[in-house]
N, C-alpha and C positions, 0 to 999 in steps of 0.2 A: 685634433692632433696634438700629441705631446711634444713640446719642444725638445729638440735635441741639442745637447750642449757639446759642441766641439772642443776638445781640450787643447788643441793646438792651432794657432795661425800659421799658415804655410809660408810666411816670409821668413828669411834668414837673417839672424842677428849676428853681426860679425864682432869679434873681439870679447865674447863671454859676457856681455852685459845685457841683462834683461831690459826689455822694451818698458817704458814707462808711459801709461796712457795719459794723454793730455788732451784738452779741448782747445781746437783751433777755429778761428773765425774764418768762415768761407770767403774766399776772395772772388769777386764777380769777374765776368769777362770784361776785358778792355773793349773799347768801342769797335776796334778793328778785327776781332776774333770770333765773329759770327760767321761760321762755316758750315758746309754741308756734310752731314753724316750719312753714310750708308746703311739703310734699314731695310729689311724685308716688308712688303705689305702683309697685312694680316692673312693668315691662311695660305701664303705662298711660299714655295721654295724655288726662287728664280733660276737657280743653278741646276736643280735636280733635272730638268728637261734636257739639259746638256750633257749629262753624265751617261755614257754609254751603257754601263752596266745597271740593271735594276737594283742592285744592292748599293749603289751609290759609289763614292770615291773610296778606294783603298786607302791604307794608312799612308803608302808612299805618294799617292796622289794628293791627299789632303796635306801633307807636309810640303810637297812641291808648290802648292797653290797658295798656302796660308803662312808659311814659316816667316816669310819676309815682312809679314805684318805683325809680327811678335817682336818685342824689344825687352832688353835687360835694363832695369832700373836700380840705380844705387843712390840711397839717401843717407847723408851723414850729417851729423850734429855732435855737439860737444859730449852728449851723453851715449851715443851708439851710432852704429852704421848697419843699415838694413840693406839687403838685396831682395829683388823681386822681380816681376814680370810685368809688362803692359801690352796693351793692344791698340794699335793704331786704328783710329776710327775716321780720320779725315785726311786728304792729301795736304792740308794746311797745316798739319803737325798736331792735331789733337789726339791724346793718348789717354785711355781709360785704364785705371789700375784700382788695387784696393787702398782705401785711405790708411790702413794701418802699415802699409809699406812706405809712405811718405810722411806719416805724422811727425810731429816734433819741431818742424819749421827750420829743418836743416837744408843744406845745399843738395839738389837733385840732379843727377846726370842720367842720360839715356843713351844706351848704345844700340845703334840700329844696323841690321844687315850684317850677320856675322862673317860674312865673306869679306867685305870691305872694311868693317870695323869702325864705322862712323860713330862718333860720340858728341852729344849735344847737351848743353845745359837746358834743364827745363824749370818751368815755373808752374806752382799750383794755381789754378784758376778757378776751381770750384770743388767743393767736397760735400758729401752727405756722410756724416759719421754714423747715422742711424741705419743706413744700408752699407756702410763700409766701402763706399765708392769714392773715387777722386778723379778729377780731370786734370791733365797737365797739357802744356803747350810748349812746343819747341819751335825754333827757327827752321822752317823747312827749306829755306832757300838753298839751292844747288843739290837737293836731295830729290830722289824719286820714291815717294813713300807708296805703301801698298795697303790701303785701307781694307780691314776685314768687314764683313757684312754681319750686323746684328741681327740674327734670326729670331724666330718666334719660339720662345721656350715653352709656350702653352701648347705647341704641337708635339712636344717630346713625349715618348713613350718608354715605360719600363721596358728593358731588353734591347733597346736599339744601341747600335755600336756609336761610340764617341771617342774622340781623341783629344789629347792634351798637349800643348806645346808650351815649355817654359825653361826656367832657368834653375833647376833643383841644385842645391849646394853649389852654385855658380857654374854649372856645366850647361852653357847657354845653348838654347835652341834645341832642347831635348824633347823627343816625341815619345808619349806613351798612350797606351790603348786600353780601352774597356767598354763597358756598357752603362747605361742609365740604370742604377740600382734600385732607385726609389724616387718618388715625386712627392711634392708637398711637404718637406721636411722644414723644420723651423730651427735656426740657430741664433744665437746672440752676436750682435755687432759689439765691438770693442767698448762702446758706451753703454752696453747693457740692453739696447733696443733690441725687439725681436725682428729678425729678417725672415718673412715667409716666403712660401712656394719655392724653396730651395731644392736644387738637384742634387741627389746623392749619386756617387759614381765610384766604381772600383779601379777606374784608371789611376795609375800610381802618381800621388802628389806628394811632394816633399818640400822642406824649407827652401825657399827661392821660387816655388811655383805660383805664389800668392800674386794675384792680379792677371794671370794669363788666361787664354780661352780655353773653354770647353767647346769642342767643335763637332757637329754632327757630320753625317755622310754626304750631305750637301755642300760642306765646306763653310757652314755658316756658323757663327758663335751663338751658342744657345745658354752660355753661362760663363761667369767670371770665376775662376778657381780661388777660393778663399780660405777654407779651413779643413783640417783633418782631425780624426780621432787616432790618437796613438797611445798605446799602453806604455810605451817607452819614453814618453815626455817627461823630462825632468822639471822640476820648479823653476819657473821663470823661462823655461826654453822650449824647443819644439822637437818632438820626436819624429821618426820616419813613417813612411807610408804602412798602413794596416790594411789597406783595401777599403777604407771608408773615408771617402773625401765628399766635400760639399762646394758646390758652385752657385753663386748668386744668379738668378735666373736673368736672361737677356731681355726679357719684358721690363724688368726692374731697372736695368741698365739703360734701356731706351727712354725710359720715363725720366731718369735722372738727367741724361744728356739733353733731352728735348726741354725740360723745366730750365735748364741753364741757357738754352738758346732763346726761349720765350722771354726771359729777363732781360736780354740784350737786344732783342729785335725791336 
């Protein structure tokens, strides 16, 4: 399979400054951060049996079920300010996003639940630059979080309906729809490593969508939206959606989260 090079990361860089790629040292979990993450068992779609329609969740139903498990992320440093999206994966405050959204060692804040506007400081507890994934932790006291289920990307099929929820151009909790356009793509992580088994989708992804979920009709996360191809991308910046977007498969995300848990158990 030829490697596909996506020309744009779909986080948004605020203030007109181009992102500088830097190498960060992964920070391990503190002793009290070992928590439960909701994942599907292999070959199962636990929610599917509860869906009344054989076609699964409609866009409206998927949004109602999953939107409160999607957060807005802002990362600021002396060099730049990035905005992106994150996925709540535990009730204790663990959030998955793209590493390129939070790279640079700046202050990170997370906005939860667009209706109530909660904002919390977040800390980076683990990262894998070679798969462009990061795990954040917020203080969940006083909050009722809505973890999303990490599904099985290996069950995905070309042509199936998918939904993306994110914060394109700072427009929080935006829903877009599409299909799985192709499977088994390869893209480059910011450090140049190859990310394999990537899901291609035509659901609209734009700057600010990075780190958000690609959701199937069972309401489960099958990928983390990460990159787009855009002919309008300028040097050092990010263009808009061209209908060719890429999501890191949820199986890779689960392996990342589980490896972090193993190191702290």
